[in-house]
C-alpha positions as CSV (number, residue, x, y, z in Angstrom):
1,M,-9.6,-241.3,74.7
2,L,-10.9,-237.9,73.6
3,T,-14.3,-237.3,72.2
4,A,-15.0,-235.4,69.1
5,D,-16.5,-232.3,70.9
6,Q,-13.2,-232.4,73.2
7,I,-10.8,-232.9,70.2
8,E,-12.6,-229.9,68.6
9,A,-12.0,-227.7,71.6
10,L,-8.5,-228.5,72.0
11,G,-8.0,-227.6,68.4
12,N,-9.6,-224.2,68.8
13,K,-7.2,-223.8,71.8
14,A,-4.2,-224.9,70.1
15,Q,-5.0,-222.3,67.4
16,Q,-5.5,-219.5,70.0
17,L,-2.2,-220.2,71.6
18,I,-0.3,-218.2,68.8
19,T,-2.9,-215.6,67.7
20,P,-1.9,-212.9,70.1
21,V,1.6,-213.1,68.8
22,T,0.6,-213.0,64.9
23,E,-1.8,-210.2,65.4
24,F,0.6,-208.1,67.1
25,L,3.1,-208.6,64.4
26,I,0.4,-207.8,61.5
27,E,-0.5,-204.5,63.2
28,D,3.0,-203.3,64.0
29,I,4.1,-204.4,60.5
30,A,1.2,-202.5,58.9
31,R,1.8,-199.4,61.1
32,R,5.4,-199.2,60.1
33,I,4.3,-199.5,56.3
34,A,2.1,-196.6,56.7
35,E,4.8,-194.4,58.3
36,A,7.4,-195.2,55.5
37,G,5.1,-194.4,52.8
38,Q,4.7,-190.7,54.2
39,F,8.4,-189.8,53.4
40,T,9.3,-188.1,50.1
41,S,13.1,-187.6,50.8
42,T,15.2,-190.5,50.3
43,A,17.7,-189.2,53.1
44,A,14.9,-188.6,55.7
45,Y,13.6,-192.0,55.0
46,Q,17.1,-193.9,55.4
47,T,17.5,-192.0,58.6
48,W,14.2,-193.1,59.9
49,R,14.6,-196.7,58.5
50,L,18.1,-196.8,60.3
51,Q,16.6,-195.6,63.6
52,Q,13.1,-196.6,63.7
53,L,13.7,-200.4,62.2
54,G,16.3,-200.9,64.6
55,I,14.2,-199.8,67.6
56,S,11.3,-201.9,66.1
57,Q,13.6,-205.1,66.2
58,R,14.5,-204.6,69.8
59,Q,10.9,-203.9,70.7
60,L,9.8,-207.0,68.6
61,K,11.9,-209.3,70.5
62,K,10.8,-208.0,73.8
63,Q,7.1,-208.2,72.8
64,L,7.5,-211.9,71.4
65,R,9.2,-213.1,74.6
66,K,6.4,-211.7,76.5
67,R,3.5,-213.1,74.4
68,L,5.5,-216.5,73.8
69,K,5.9,-216.9,77.7
70,V,2.2,-216.8,78.2
71,S,1.7,-219.1,75.2
72,R,4.0,-221.7,76.6
73,R,2.0,-221.7,79.9
74,E,-1.1,-222.2,78.1
75,L,0.2,-224.9,76.1
76,R,1.7,-226.9,79.2
77,R,-2.1,-226.5,81.0
78,L,-3.6,-227.8,77.5
79,I,-1.4,-230.8,77.5
80,E,-2.0,-231.6,81.1
81,Q,-5.6,-231.2,80.7
82,A,-5.9,-233.4,77.6
83,G,-4.1,-236.0,79.3
84,E,-6.2,-236.2,82.4
85,T,-9.4,-236.1,80.3
86,G,-8.3,-238.9,78.0
87,Y,-7.3,-241.0,80.8
88,S,-10.3,-240.4,83.0
89,Y,-12.6,-241.6,79.9
90,D,-10.6,-245.0,79.5
91,I,-10.9,-245.6,83.4
92,R,-14.5,-244.9,83.4
93,K,-14.9,-247.7,80.8
94,H,-13.5,-250.3,82.9
95,P,-15.0,-249.7,86.5
96,Y,-14.1,-253.1,87.3
97,V,-10.4,-252.7,87.1
98,Q,-8.3,-250.8,89.8
99,S,-6.4,-247.8,88.5
100,L,-4.3,-245.3,89.8
101,P,-5.5,-241.6,89.9
102,F,-3.9,-239.5,86.9
103,R,-1.7,-237.3,89.3
104,S,-0.4,-240.5,91.2
105,N,0.4,-242.5,88.1
106,E,4.2,-241.7,87.5
107,V,4.4,-243.5,84.2
108,L,1.5,-241.1,82.9
109,Q,3.2,-238.1,84.4
110,Q,6.3,-239.0,82.5
111,I,4.5,-239.3,79.2
112,V,2.7,-235.8,79.8
113,S,5.8,-234.1,80.9
114,A,7.8,-235.5,77.7
115,A,4.8,-234.3,75.5
116,A,5.0,-230.9,77.0
117,Q,8.9,-230.5,76.3
118,L,8.3,-231.9,72.8
119,A,5.5,-229.2,72.3
120,D,7.7,-226.5,73.6
121,S,10.4,-227.4,71.4
122,E,8.2,-227.5,68.4
123,L,6.8,-224.0,69.2
124,D,10.2,-222.8,69.3
125,N,11.1,-224.2,66.1
126,I,8.0,-222.8,64.4
127,T,8.4,-219.2,65.6
128,Q,12.1,-219.3,64.5
129,T,10.8,-219.4,60.9
130,M,8.1,-216.8,61.3
131,G,7.7,-214.3,58.3
132,A,5.5,-212.6,56.0
133,V,4.7,-212.7,52.4
134,M,5.7,-209.7,50.3
135,P,3.9,-207.8,47.4
136,N,5.9,-210.0,44.9
137,G,4.4,-213.2,46.5
138,K,7.8,-214.3,48.1
139,A,7.9,-215.1,51.8
140,V,10.7,-213.8,54.0
141,G,11.7,-213.7,57.6
142,L,10.4,-211.1,59.8
143,T,13.5,-208.8,59.8
144,D,13.3,-208.7,56.0
145,A,9.7,-208.3,56.1
146,Y,9.7,-205.2,57.9
147,R,12.5,-203.8,55.6
148,Q,11.2,-204.8,52.4
149,A,7.6,-203.7,52.9
150,C,8.7,-200.5,54.1
151,D,11.0,-200.0,51.1
152,F,8.3,-201.0,48.8
153,A,6.0,-198.5,50.0
154,F,8.6,-195.8,50.1
155,T,9.8,-196.4,46.7
156,K,6.2,-196.4,45.1
157,V,5.2,-193.2,46.7
158,S,8.5,-191.2,46.5
159,T,9.1,-192.0,42.6
160,G,5.2,-191.3,41.9
161,A,4.6,-194.8,40.7
162,Q,1.5,-195.0,43.1
163,D,-0.4,-192.6,45.2
164,Y,0.0,-193.2,49.1
165,A,-3.2,-195.0,49.5
166,S,-2.6,-197.5,46.5
167,A,0.9,-198.2,47.7
168,I,0.1,-198.9,51.4
169,R,-2.8,-201.3,49.9
170,E,-0.4,-203.1,47.9
171,A,2.4,-203.3,50.3
172,T,-0.1,-204.7,52.9
173,R,-2.3,-206.8,50.6
174,N,-0.7,-210.2,51.2
175,L,0.1,-209.3,55.0
176,A,-3.8,-208.9,55.4
177,E,-4.6,-211.9,53.2
178,K,-2.2,-214.5,54.4
179,G,-1.2,-213.0,58.0
180,I,2.0,-214.2,59.7
181,V,3.6,-217.4,58.1
182,T,6.1,-220.0,59.0
183,I,8.8,-220.6,56.4
184,D,10.3,-223.9,55.1
185,Y,13.4,-222.4,53.7
186,E,14.4,-225.5,51.9
187,S,11.2,-225.8,49.9
188,G,10.2,-222.1,50.1
189,V,6.7,-223.4,51.3
190,H,4.8,-221.1,53.8
191,T,2.1,-222.0,55.9
192,S,0.0,-219.6,58.2
193,M,1.2,-219.6,62.0
194,E,-2.1,-220.5,63.3
195,A,-2.2,-223.7,60.9
196,A,1.2,-224.8,61.6
197,V,0.8,-224.3,65.5
198,R,-2.5,-226.3,65.5
199,R,-1.2,-229.1,63.3
200,S,1.9,-229.3,65.5
201,V,0.1,-229.2,68.9
202,M,-2.8,-231.5,67.7
203,G,-0.4,-234.0,66.4
204,G,1.8,-234.1,69.9
205,L,-1.5,-234.3,71.6
206,G,-2.7,-237.2,69.2
207,L,0.9,-239.1,69.9
208,M,0.4,-238.7,73.8
209,Q,-3.1,-239.8,73.8
210,E,-2.1,-242.9,71.9
211,Q,0.7,-243.6,74.5
212,I,-1.5,-243.1,77.6
213,S,-4.3,-245.3,75.9
214,Q,-1.6,-248.0,75.2
215,Q,-0.4,-247.9,78.8
216,T,-3.8,-248.2,80.1
217,H,-4.4,-251.1,77.6
218,D,-1.5,-253.0,78.9
219,D,-2.1,-251.9,82.6
220,F,-5.9,-253.4,82.3
221,G,-5.0,-256.5,80.3
222,C,-7.0,-255.5,77.2
223,D,-7.1,-257.2,74.1
224,G,-8.5,-254.9,71.6
225,W,-9.8,-251.4,70.6
226,E,-12.9,-249.6,69.8
227,I,-13.1,-246.5,67.5
228,S,-15.2,-243.6,68.7
229,A,-18.1,-242.7,66.6
230,H,-19.9,-239.4,66.1
231,A,-22.5,-237.8,63.5
232,A,-21.1,-236.1,60.3
233,S,-17.9,-238.0,60.2
234,A,-15.7,-237.9,57.1
235,P,-16.3,-240.3,54.4
236,D,-12.9,-242.1,55.0
237,H,-13.7,-242.9,58.5
238,E,-17.4,-243.4,58.5
239,P,-17.3,-247.2,57.7
240,I,-14.8,-248.1,60.3
241,Q,-16.4,-245.8,63.3
242,G,-17.9,-247.4,66.4
243,R,-16.6,-250.7,65.7
244,Q,-14.3,-253.1,67.9
245,Y,-11.0,-254.7,66.8
246,S,-8.5,-257.3,68.1
247,D,-5.0,-255.7,68.5
248,A,-3.8,-257.2,65.3
249,E,-6.8,-256.1,63.3
250,Y,-6.6,-252.6,64.8
251,D,-2.8,-252.2,63.9
252,K,-3.6,-253.4,60.2
253,L,-6.5,-251.3,59.8
254,N,-4.9,-248.2,61.2
255,N,-1.5,-248.5,59.4
256,S,-3.7,-248.8,56.1
257,L,-5.4,-245.3,56.6
258,V,-4.3,-242.3,54.9
259,R,-5.5,-240.4,58.0
260,R,-4.5,-242.4,60.8
261,I,-7.0,-242.8,63.9
262,G,-5.3,-241.0,66.9
263,T,-3.8,-238.1,65.0
264,L,-6.7,-235.8,66.2
265,N,-7.2,-234.4,62.7
266,C,-10.5,-236.0,62.1
267,G,-12.3,-236.2,65.7
268,H,-11.9,-239.9,66.1
269,S,-9.9,-241.7,68.7
270,A,-9.6,-245.2,69.8
271,F,-9.9,-246.6,73.5
272,P,-8.7,-249.9,74.8
273,I,-11.4,-252.8,75.4
274,I,-11.5,-256.2,76.6
275,L,-13.0,-258.4,73.8
276,G,-16.1,-260.2,74.8
277,V,-16.4,-258.2,78.1
278,D,-16.8,-254.5,76.9
279,S,-20.1,-253.9,74.9
280,P,-19.8,-251.5,72.0
281,Q,-20.9,-247.9,72.7
282,Y,-23.2,-248.0,69.8
283,T,-25.4,-250.5,68.1
284,P,-25.4,-251.3,64.5
285,E,-28.8,-249.4,64.4
286,E,-27.2,-246.2,66.0
287,L,-24.2,-246.4,63.5
288,D,-26.5,-246.7,60.7
289,K,-28.6,-243.7,61.6
290,F,-25.5,-241.6,61.9
291,R,-24.8,-242.7,58.2
292,K,-28.2,-241.9,57.0
293,D,-28.5,-238.8,58.9
294,N,-25.1,-237.7,57.3
295,E,-26.3,-238.6,53.8
296,K,-29.6,-236.8,54.4
297,G,-27.9,-233.5,55.1
298,I,-29.5,-230.2,53.9
299,D,-30.3,-228.3,50.7
300,Y,-29.1,-224.7,50.9
301,D,-29.1,-222.1,47.9
302,G,-29.8,-225.0,45.3
303,K,-27.2,-227.2,46.5
304,H,-27.1,-230.3,48.5
305,Y,-24.7,-230.9,51.3
306,T,-24.1,-233.9,53.6
307,T,-23.9,-233.1,57.2
308,Y,-19.9,-233.6,57.1
309,E,-19.8,-231.2,53.9
310,A,-21.9,-228.5,55.8
311,T,-19.3,-228.6,58.6
312,Q,-16.6,-228.2,55.9
313,R,-18.4,-225.2,54.5
314,Q,-18.7,-223.9,57.7
315,R,-15.1,-224.1,58.5
316,R,-14.2,-222.3,55.4
317,L,-16.8,-219.4,56.3
318,E,-14.8,-219.2,59.6
319,S,-11.5,-219.0,57.8
320,S,-13.0,-216.4,55.7
321,I,-14.3,-214.2,58.5
322,R,-10.9,-214.5,60.3
323,K,-9.4,-213.3,57.1
324,Q,-11.6,-210.2,56.9
325,K,-11.4,-209.4,60.4
326,R,-7.5,-209.2,59.9
327,R,-7.9,-206.9,56.8
328,I,-10.0,-204.6,58.9
329,L,-7.2,-204.2,61.7
330,V,-4.6,-203.4,58.8
331,D,-6.9,-200.8,57.6
332,E,-7.1,-199.5,61.0
333,A,-3.3,-199.6,61.4
334,T,-2.7,-197.9,58.2
335,G,-5.5,-195.3,58.4
336,D,-7.1,-196.5,55.3
337,K,-10.5,-195.4,55.7
338,E,-11.8,-196.0,52.3
339,N,-10.6,-199.7,52.4
340,L,-11.8,-200.0,55.9
341,Q,-15.3,-199.2,54.8
342,R,-15.2,-201.8,52.2
343,D,-13.7,-204.5,54.5
344,Q,-16.4,-203.9,56.9
345,I,-19.1,-204.2,54.5
346,K,-17.6,-207.6,53.3
347,Y,-17.1,-208.7,56.9
348,H,-20.9,-208.0,57.7
349,V,-22.0,-210.0,54.7
350,L,-19.8,-213.0,55.5
351,D,-21.1,-212.7,59.3
352,Q,-24.6,-212.8,58.2
353,E,-24.0,-215.7,55.7
354,Y,-22.2,-217.6,58.5
355,K,-25.4,-217.3,60.8
356,R,-27.8,-218.1,58.1
357,F,-25.8,-221.3,56.8
358,S,-25.1,-222.5,60.4
359,E,-28.9,-222.2,61.3
360,A,-30.0,-223.9,58.2
361,A,-27.6,-226.8,58.6
362,G,-28.6,-226.9,62.4
363,L,-24.9,-226.4,63.3
364,R,-23.6,-224.7,66.6
365,M,-22.0,-221.3,65.6
366,Q,-18.4,-221.6,67.0
367,H,-17.3,-218.1,67.7
368,E,-14.2,-219.2,69.3
369,R,-12.7,-220.4,66.2
370,M,-12.9,-216.7,64.8
371,E,-11.6,-214.8,67.8
372,M,-9.0,-212.3,67.1
373,P,-7.3,-210.1,69.6
374,G,-8.0,-206.5,68.8
375,F,-11.3,-207.3,66.8
376,G,-14.0,-206.7,69.5
377,A,-17.4,-205.4,70.0
378,K,-16.4,-201.9,68.8
379,Q,-15.2,-203.3,65.4
380,A,-18.3,-205.6,64.8
381,R,-20.6,-202.4,65.6
382,E,-18.9,-200.2,63.1
383,A,-18.8,-203.0,60.5
384,E,-22.6,-203.5,61.0
385,K,-23.1,-199.4,60.9
386,A,-21.1,-199.6,57.6
387,A,-23.4,-202.2,56.0
388,E,-26.5,-200.2,57.2
389,N,-25.2,-196.8,55.6
390,Y,-24.4,-198.8,52.4
391,E,-27.8,-200.3,52.1
392,K,-29.4,-196.9,52.8
393,G,-27.3,-195.4,49.9
394,S,-28.0,-198.1,47.5
395,K,-31.9,-197.6,48.2
396,Q,-31.7,-193.9,47.8
397,A,-29.7,-194.2,44.6
């Protein structure tokens, strides 16, 4: 079994697997768009388009192979660590049963190896459908994204429909807003790459963990399951967390849930037990305290939040901060100083709100959820300075 904190950490690492790839693509596309918008001659633009975008695609494939190679190594390491951590927890709960070390257990190694192969294949499938959302709101594949976005910027500027700055902003707006996406070409639905990879990896890890725990259950002669418990549980799982169930009861319960235990999307796991031998981790009084503390929550800016609702607002703020960082990187890539200043100020406001809210709610600030290659201490300092200058100017006015 994996604890809620371990599941959260795995989810963050899963999301970070693809971030270097997506941020490279965003900055590269934005830079090409800025170049395209500088042409005024159709002939000159067509020559550049033929040469540069052809070179760009070759460079793109090379850069993607390089970055995905690193992602695959990290993915394999992540899966092995998750498998060993989960198994170690299960055997610690049964010190009276003789067990094999994780590395010596051939059955578990086969489960982990199969999970790693499946995850690698899933990552391949996702990266094959990468694309971006165009100014018209339609998501297209990467090759078309480069061409259509550049054509859009060139046409708007060369025909006089928009000035250079406005055309570049419109051409890159959805790129900054939505980032790189994965596209379901049958339905036309698109999902952010980070969300798609996180969901895929966590789903695979959940399945692997279930298989490892089931193997431990059978090897140890267990006849039941206990669902983990933690503070700030989601409402649908709070009534069932921390309780023990027979095999039949657990199967019936889990199959009735919209969000099954073990998918790792909620922070709960189940671990094998021997009914009547293994005592529950938490007393009824401790579980009731979890519930009451969750309901108590906090009052912030005139609104009441349960502790669970507070964690969800924290997640939304983290997502907004990541999006704002992406906007700043696009502004830098296109050389849009005016928009850069506005986005720096917005980022600083969001960052300050995140800190205030997290402190008021007593929640740990999870900076790892907001990490983005290319956005470091320099960008943060410049954003803070832009906000300070804006405040000074407002006071003087």
